[in-house]
C-alpha positions as CSV (number, residue, x, y, z in Angstrom):
1,M,123.4,134.9,108.2
2,L,120.5,132.5,108.8
3,S,118.0,133.5,111.5
4,Y,117.1,131.1,114.3
5,E,113.6,130.5,112.7
6,E,115.3,129.2,109.5
7,L,117.2,126.5,111.3
8,T,116.1,122.8,110.9
9,P,115.5,120.7,114.1
10,P,119.0,119.2,114.2
11,E,120.5,122.7,113.6
12,H,118.3,124.1,116.4
13,E,119.7,121.4,118.7
14,L,123.3,122.2,117.8
15,W,122.7,125.9,118.1
16,D,121.3,125.5,121.6
17,A,124.0,123.0,122.7
18,F,126.9,125.1,121.6
19,P,127.1,127.6,124.5
20,E,127.2,124.8,127.0
21,G,129.7,122.7,125.1
22,R,127.2,119.7,124.9
23,Q,127.5,117.1,122.2
24,V,124.8,116.7,119.7
25,D,124.5,113.0,118.8
26,L,122.6,112.3,115.6
27,R,123.6,108.6,115.4
28,V,121.0,105.9,115.1
29,G,122.9,103.3,117.1
30,T,123.6,100.7,114.5
31,P,126.9,100.0,112.7
32,S,125.4,100.1,109.3
33,G,123.3,103.1,110.0
34,D,126.1,105.1,111.4
35,D,128.8,104.2,108.8
36,P,130.0,107.6,107.5
37,T,130.7,105.9,104.1
38,E,127.0,105.9,103.6
39,G,126.6,109.5,104.9
40,S,125.6,111.0,101.6
41,G,122.3,109.1,102.0
42,W,121.4,110.3,105.5
43,G,118.2,112.2,105.7
44,P,117.3,115.8,106.9
45,E,117.1,114.6,110.5
46,R,120.8,114.1,110.4
47,T,121.8,117.0,108.1
48,L,123.6,120.2,109.1
49,R,124.3,123.0,106.7
50,A,127.9,124.0,106.7
51,A,126.8,127.7,106.9
52,V,125.2,127.0,110.3
53,V,128.3,125.2,111.6
54,T,130.5,128.0,110.3
55,A,128.4,130.7,112.0
56,L,128.6,128.8,115.3
57,A,132.3,128.2,115.0
58,R,132.8,131.9,114.3
59,G,130.9,132.7,117.5
60,G,127.4,133.2,116.2
61,N,125.7,132.2,119.4
62,A,127.4,134.0,122.2
63,A,127.8,132.1,125.5
64,P,127.0,133.5,128.9
65,P,130.0,134.7,131.0
66,G,132.0,131.8,132.4
67,A,130.6,129.2,130.1
68,V,133.0,126.8,128.2
69,T,131.7,126.6,124.7
70,A,132.4,123.8,122.3
71,L,131.0,122.7,119.0
72,R,130.6,118.9,119.3
73,V,128.5,116.8,116.9
74,A,128.4,113.1,116.1
75,G,126.8,111.3,113.2
76,A,126.0,114.3,111.1
77,R,125.8,114.9,107.4
78,I,127.3,118.3,106.7
79,T,126.4,119.8,103.4
80,G,128.1,122.8,101.7
81,H,131.5,124.3,102.4
82,L,132.7,124.5,106.0
83,D,134.7,127.7,105.5
84,L,136.7,128.8,108.5
85,A,139.6,130.4,106.6
86,G,141.1,133.2,108.7
87,A,138.8,132.7,111.6
88,E,139.8,133.1,115.2
89,I,138.2,130.3,117.1
90,D,138.4,130.1,120.9
91,H,136.6,126.8,121.4
92,V,137.0,123.1,120.5
93,L,135.7,121.8,117.2
94,W,134.8,118.1,117.4
95,F,133.2,116.0,114.7
96,E,132.8,112.3,115.3
97,G,131.4,109.8,112.7
98,C,130.4,112.7,110.4
99,W,130.2,112.9,106.6
100,F,131.4,116.1,104.9
101,E,130.2,117.1,101.4
102,E,133.2,119.3,100.9
103,G,136.6,119.5,102.5
104,P,136.8,121.8,105.5
105,S,138.9,124.9,105.1
106,L,141.0,126.3,108.0
107,Y,143.4,128.3,105.9
108,G,145.2,130.8,108.1
109,A,142.8,130.1,111.0
110,A,143.7,130.4,114.7
111,T,141.9,127.8,116.7
112,R,142.0,125.3,119.5
113,T,141.8,121.5,119.4
114,I,140.1,120.1,116.3
115,G,138.8,116.6,116.0
116,I,137.5,114.9,112.9
117,I,137.2,111.4,114.3
118,G,136.0,108.4,112.3
119,S,134.6,110.7,109.7
120,R,134.7,111.0,105.9
121,A,135.7,114.1,104.0
122,P,137.2,115.1,100.6
123,G,140.4,116.4,102.1
124,M,141.1,119.4,104.3
125,D,143.0,122.6,104.0
126,A,144.7,123.9,107.1
127,T,147.5,125.8,105.4
128,L,149.1,128.4,107.7
129,A,146.7,127.5,110.5
130,R,147.7,128.0,114.1
131,I,146.2,125.3,116.3
132,E,146.6,125.8,120.0
133,G,145.8,122.2,120.8
134,T,145.6,118.8,119.1
135,L,144.6,118.1,115.5
136,N,142.9,114.7,115.7
137,L,142.0,112.9,112.5
138,Q,142.1,109.3,113.8
139,R,140.0,106.6,112.0
140,S,138.9,109.1,109.4
141,V,138.9,108.6,105.6
142,L,140.0,111.7,103.7
143,H,139.7,111.4,99.9
144,G,141.8,114.4,98.9
145,T,144.9,116.2,100.0
146,V,145.3,117.2,103.6
147,S,147.3,120.4,103.6
148,L,149.2,121.5,106.7
149,M,151.7,123.6,104.8
150,R,153.5,125.9,107.3
151,A,150.9,125.2,109.9
152,R,151.8,125.4,113.6
153,I,150.3,122.8,116.0
154,A,150.9,123.2,119.8
155,G,149.7,119.7,120.6
156,E,149.8,116.4,118.8
157,L,148.9,115.5,115.2
158,K,147.0,112.2,115.5
159,L,146.5,110.1,112.3
160,S,146.5,106.6,113.6
161,E,144.1,104.3,111.7
162,T,143.5,107.2,109.2
163,M,143.3,106.7,105.5
164,L,144.5,109.5,103.2
165,S,143.8,109.1,99.5
166,A,144.8,111.9,97.2
167,S,143.9,112.5,93.6
168,D,147.3,114.2,92.9
169,Q,150.9,113.3,94.2
170,W,150.6,114.3,97.8
171,A,148.2,112.8,100.3
172,L,149.6,114.9,103.2
173,F,151.2,118.2,102.1
174,A,152.9,119.6,105.2
175,G,156.1,121.3,104.1
176,G,157.3,123.7,106.8
177,L,155.0,122.2,109.4
178,V,155.9,123.2,113.0
179,M,154.9,120.8,115.7
180,E,155.4,121.0,119.5
181,G,154.0,117.6,120.1
182,G,154.4,114.3,118.3
183,V,153.0,113.1,115.0
184,F,151.4,109.7,115.4
185,C,150.6,107.6,112.3
186,R,150.2,104.2,113.9
187,R,148.0,101.2,113.8
188,G,147.0,101.0,110.2
189,F,147.6,104.5,108.9
190,T,147.5,104.4,105.1
191,A,148.3,107.0,102.6
192,H,147.7,106.6,98.9
193,G,150.0,109.4,97.7
194,G,153.1,110.8,99.2
195,I,153.7,112.4,102.6
196,R,155.5,115.7,102.2
197,L,157.3,117.0,105.4
198,L,159.9,119.1,103.7
199,G,161.7,121.3,106.3
200,A,159.2,120.3,109.0
201,H,160.1,120.8,112.7
202,L,159.1,117.7,114.7
203,P,160.6,118.0,118.2
204,G,158.0,115.5,119.5
205,G,159.0,112.9,116.8
206,L,157.3,111.1,114.0
207,F,155.9,107.6,114.8
208,M,154.8,105.4,111.9
209,E,154.7,101.9,113.3
210,G,152.8,99.7,111.0
211,A,151.9,102.5,108.6
212,R,151.6,101.9,104.9
213,L,152.6,104.6,102.3
214,D,151.8,104.0,98.7
215,N,153.2,106.3,96.1
216,P,155.2,104.3,93.5
217,D,155.4,107.2,91.0
218,G,157.2,109.5,93.5
219,P,158.5,109.7,97.1
220,A,156.4,107.8,99.6
221,L,157.9,110.2,102.3
222,L,159.7,113.4,101.6
223,A,161.2,114.8,104.7
224,D,164.3,116.5,103.4
225,N,165.9,119.0,105.8
226,A,163.4,118.1,108.5
227,V,164.4,118.6,112.1
228,A,163.2,115.9,114.5
229,S,164.0,114.2,117.7
230,T,162.9,110.7,116.7
231,L,161.7,109.0,113.5
232,V,160.2,105.5,113.9
233,F,159.5,103.4,110.8
234,S,159.0,100.0,112.3
235,K,156.7,97.0,113.1
236,G,155.8,96.4,109.5
237,F,156.1,100.0,108.2
238,T,155.8,99.7,104.4
239,A,156.8,102.3,101.8
240,Q,156.0,101.8,98.1
241,G,158.2,104.6,96.9
242,A,161.3,106.2,98.2
243,V,161.8,107.4,101.8
244,C,163.8,110.7,101.5
245,L,165.5,112.2,104.5
246,R,168.2,114.2,102.7
247,G,169.8,116.8,105.0
248,A,167.5,115.8,107.9
249,Q,168.6,116.4,111.5
250,I,167.5,113.7,113.9
251,S,168.8,114.3,117.4
252,D,167.9,111.0,118.9
253,Q,166.9,107.8,117.0
254,L,166.0,106.8,113.5
255,T,164.7,103.2,113.2
256,F,163.7,100.9,110.4
257,D,163.2,97.8,112.5
258,S,161.1,95.2,110.5
259,A,160.3,97.8,107.9
260,I,159.6,97.1,104.2
261,L,161.2,99.6,101.8
262,N,160.2,99.2,98.1
263,G,161.5,102.2,96.2
264,E,162.2,101.5,92.6
265,D,165.6,103.1,92.0
266,V,166.3,104.5,95.5
267,A,164.5,103.0,98.4
268,L,166.1,105.2,101.2
269,D,167.9,108.4,100.6
270,C,169.7,109.7,103.8
271,S,172.4,111.7,102.1
272,R,173.8,114.6,104.2
273,M,171.6,113.5,107.1
274,Q,172.7,113.9,110.7
275,A,171.3,111.5,113.3
276,G,172.0,109.9,116.6
277,D,171.3,106.1,116.7
278,V,170.3,104.6,113.4
279,H,168.7,101.1,113.5
280,F,168.7,99.7,110.0
281,T,167.1,96.2,110.5
282,P,164.4,96.0,107.9
283,A,162.3,92.8,107.4
284,A,164.1,92.3,104.0
285,P,166.7,94.1,102.0
286,P,165.2,97.2,100.3
287,S,164.3,96.8,96.6
288,G,166.2,99.9,95.7
289,A,169.5,101.6,96.6
290,V,170.3,103.0,100.1
291,D,172.0,106.4,99.8
292,L,174.2,107.4,102.8
293,R,176.5,109.8,101.1
294,G,177.7,112.6,103.4
295,A,175.6,111.3,106.3
296,Q,176.8,111.5,109.9
297,V,175.5,109.3,112.6
298,T,176.5,108.5,116.2
299,A,175.9,104.8,116.0
300,L,174.8,102.5,113.2
301,H,173.0,99.2,114.2
302,D,172.4,96.7,111.4
303,G,172.1,93.0,110.9
304,E,173.0,90.2,108.5
305,G,171.4,90.3,105.1
306,V,169.7,93.7,105.5
307,W,171.5,95.8,102.9
308,P,170.5,96.0,99.2
309,R,172.8,95.3,96.3
310,L,173.6,99.0,95.9
311,V,174.6,101.1,98.9
312,R,176.2,104.6,98.5
313,L,178.7,105.2,101.3
314,Q,181.0,107.9,100.0
315,G,181.4,110.4,102.9
316,F,179.3,108.4,105.4
317,S,180.8,108.7,108.9
318,Y,179.9,107.1,112.2
319,A,181.3,106.9,115.7
320,S,180.2,103.3,116.2
321,I,178.9,100.4,114.1
322,Q,177.3,97.4,115.7
323,S,175.5,94.2,114.7
324,R,172.2,93.2,116.3
325,D,171.9,89.7,115.1
326,G,174.5,87.9,117.2
327,L,177.4,88.3,114.8
328,R,180.5,90.0,115.8
329,G,180.2,93.7,115.3
330,D,183.9,93.7,114.2
331,D,183.4,91.1,111.5
332,A,185.8,92.7,109.0
333,T,185.0,90.4,106.1
334,R,181.3,91.1,106.3
335,R,182.0,94.9,106.6
336,V,184.2,94.9,103.6
337,E,181.5,93.1,101.6
338,W,179.2,95.9,102.7
339,I,181.6,98.6,101.5
340,R,181.9,96.8,98.1
341,R,178.3,97.5,97.5
342,E,179.3,101.1,96.8
343,P,179.5,101.5,93.0
344,G,183.0,102.1,91.9
345,Y,186.0,102.6,94.1
346,A,185.8,105.1,97.0
347,P,188.6,105.2,99.6
348,Q,186.7,107.0,102.3
349,P,184.4,104.1,103.4
350,Y,187.4,101.9,103.9
351,E,189.3,104.6,105.9
352,Q,186.2,105.3,108.0
353,L,185.8,101.6,108.9
354,A,189.5,101.1,109.6
355,S,189.5,104.2,111.8
356,W,186.6,102.7,113.9
357,Y,188.4,99.4,114.3
358,R,191.5,101.2,115.6
359,Q,189.4,103.2,118.1
360,V,188.0,99.9,119.6
361,G,191.4,98.3,119.6
362,H,191.0,95.9,116.7
363,E,194.2,96.6,114.8
364,D,194.1,93.3,112.9
365,D,190.7,94.1,111.5
366,A,191.8,97.6,110.6
367,R,194.7,96.1,108.5
368,K,192.3,93.7,106.8
369,V,190.1,96.6,105.8
370,L,193.0,98.7,104.5
371,L,194.3,95.7,102.6
372,A,190.9,95.2,101.0
373,K,191.0,98.9,100.1
374,Q,194.3,98.5,98.2
375,R,193.0,95.4,96.4
376,H,189.9,97.3,95.3
377,R,192.0,100.3,94.2
378,R,194.2,98.0,92.1
379,S,191.2,97.2,89.8
380,T,191.1,100.9,88.8
381,L,194.8,101.1,87.8
382,H,196.4,100.6,84.3
383,P,197.9,97.2,83.5
384,A,201.4,97.9,84.8
385,G,200.0,99.3,88.0
386,R,197.8,96.2,88.4
387,V,200.8,93.9,87.9
388,W,202.9,95.8,90.5
389,G,199.9,95.8,92.8
390,H,199.6,92.0,92.6
391,L,203.3,91.7,93.3
392,L,203.1,93.9,96.4
393,D,200.1,92.0,97.5
394,A,201.7,88.6,97.2
395,L,205.0,89.7,98.7
396,V,204.0,91.9,101.7
397,G,200.2,92.4,101.5
398,Y,200.7,96.0,100.6
399,G,202.6,96.5,103.8
400,Y,199.7,95.3,106.0
401,R,201.1,91.7,106.1
402,P,204.9,92.3,106.6
403,W,205.2,88.7,107.9
404,L,204.8,87.6,104.3
405,A,208.2,89.0,103.5
406,G,209.7,86.9,106.3
407,A,207.9,83.8,105.0
408,W,209.3,84.4,101.5
409,I,212.9,84.9,102.9
410,M,212.6,81.8,104.9
411,A,211.3,79.8,101.9
412,L,214.1,81.1,99.6
413,T,216.7,80.6,102.3
414,I,215.7,76.9,102.6
415,L,215.7,76.5,98.9
416,G,219.1,78.1,98.5
417,T,220.7,76.2,101.3
418,V,219.5,72.9,99.9
419,V,220.5,73.6,96.3
420,F,223.9,75.2,97.1
421,G,224.7,72.5,99.6
422,A,224.3,69.9,96.9
423,H,226.9,71.6,94.6
424,S,230.5,72.5,94.9
425,P,231.3,76.2,94.2
426,K,234.7,77.5,93.1
427,Q,236.7,79.9,95.2
428,A,237.4,83.3,93.6
429,Q,240.9,83.4,95.1
430,P,242.1,79.9,96.0
431,G,243.3,79.7,99.6
432,Q,241.8,83.0,100.7
433,G,238.4,84.0,102.1
434,P,236.0,82.2,104.5
435,P,235.0,78.6,104.1
436,F,231.9,78.0,102.1
437,S,228.5,77.8,104.0
438,A,225.4,77.2,101.9
439,L,223.2,79.0,104.5
440,V,225.4,82.1,104.8
441,Y,225.9,82.2,101.1
442,T,222.1,82.2,100.5
443,L,221.6,85.0,103.0
444,D,224.4,87.0,101.5
445,L,222.6,86.8,98.1
446,L,219.2,87.8,99.6
447,I,220.5,90.8,101.5
448,P,221.0,93.6,98.9
449,I,222.9,96.0,101.1
450,G,226.1,95.1,102.9
451,G,227.4,91.6,102.7
452,L,228.5,88.6,104.6
453,G,231.7,87.9,102.5
454,Q,230.4,84.7,100.8
455,R,229.1,86.2,97.6
456,T,232.5,87.7,96.6
457,A,234.5,84.7,97.8
458,W,232.7,81.9,95.9
459,Y,231.2,81.5,92.5
460,W,229.5,78.9,90.3
461,P,230.5,77.5,86.9
462,G,228.7,79.2,84.1
463,G,225.3,77.8,83.1
464,S,224.8,75.7,86.2
465,T,221.6,75.5,88.1
466,A,223.3,77.0,91.2
467,Q,224.4,80.0,89.1
468,W,220.9,80.7,87.8
469,L,219.5,80.3,91.3
470,S,222.1,82.8,92.7
471,Y,221.0,85.4,90.1
472,A,217.3,84.7,91.0
473,L,218.0,85.1,94.7
474,I,219.8,88.5,94.2
475,A,216.8,89.7,92.2
476,A,214.4,88.4,94.8
477,G,216.3,90.2,97.5
478,W,216.0,93.5,95.8
479,L,212.4,92.8,94.9
480,L,211.5,91.9,98.5
481,T,213.3,95.0,99.9
482,T,211.6,97.3,97.4
483,A,208.2,95.7,98.1
484,V,208.6,96.1,101.9
485,V,209.7,99.7,101.6
486,A,206.9,100.6,99.2
487,G,204.2,98.7,101.2
488,V,205.2,100.1,104.5
489,T,205.4,103.6,103.1
490,R,201.9,103.3,101.6
491,S,200.6,101.9,104.8
492,L,202.0,104.8,106.8
493,N,200.7,107.4,104.3
494,K,197.3,105.7,104.1
495,S,197.3,106.2,100.4
């Protein structure tokens, strides 16, 4: 413990100001002279030893009763290690425009509001810290990992205009962080290295409008199993590396409005996520895949041309899906194209989309989606199955276009009536049976069950065109009947 006589003039000033909470301002008043980037060259008149700051922060200069103490300093060069690990601090710590020789340590500390504003430091360790106030790092440059692992912050975490630059993978290591206020990384926040929020509790939300995350060798943001009210990645938010929200629970809104997602293989991983409104309207399609497998959302809002080439949709469910670009939200053709971005054949995305169309009363669109599902499924079958599938599709649209069967019957009826009307059949039993009618005879051939009396009463000479047509109409009648039954059964069973 240093004695009062051993303190330098700026340390004397800070020591005397602490009990009254006064700020000690060591700045010279010029932009170049007060730039903390040049803080390593500041002279002794602006230098504070970390041991003196630590002693004060730990209560080295007791305040008179009723005084509101605070450690406030601006424009200082702080040498040595500011070690507050395990400390219980009942006053504000506020550093503005300062330069730190070593990263401050608040490991396991219990403190009030901490501000390191517009300063420069080689990282910070606040692992397991309990901060009964705000942690404010705005406009600072931290060359090293900022660790908030399993920390608890009662107020806000302010990182707007802050730059984090880590020598290892993680610029912000905050797994298990528990917040009561919001996390604000706005207006030019930059991280060279990943942001780790694994299992974090963010009831006040995470706001990263305009932020830039750069970690191409790993996740730009890892927030798997995080619990949050709102996650905002908008207004030019840029991620070089994957954004991972696997298993996250977002009670209100998740938005990627005007975002840029540049993950190499996977740009956005939301598998098993649960969320309220999801706004997926990035500035351009992500460079990597979007994974929505097993995710559940209340409403999905997207736009034209926002999805990448690969979208994993197996198990993705939603109560509503809407378009924000003026196109019809129920544009089935565009939605089917979206589903086809799923690699391979998966029936669930088709069923989910068709179910939503039914809920909003668009039965025609639901049938279009289910027809597209059967056509996609057909490509996975063996050759015989594909042939039968093409036949079902052409005849009755797999049961979702039953009017096709009527069109075929009408066309064949016209053909038979014309051909049979131009020929003279022979009566099976001369003088008996009904008179010949080309129309009724054609219908009798097309109807496989029952009969109208024409088929048995009249016949054609062997080898004639009419004879071969009659055989073809009988076969067509059975084929149409079988196709209708199979298609309708498949439709009803939703196979």
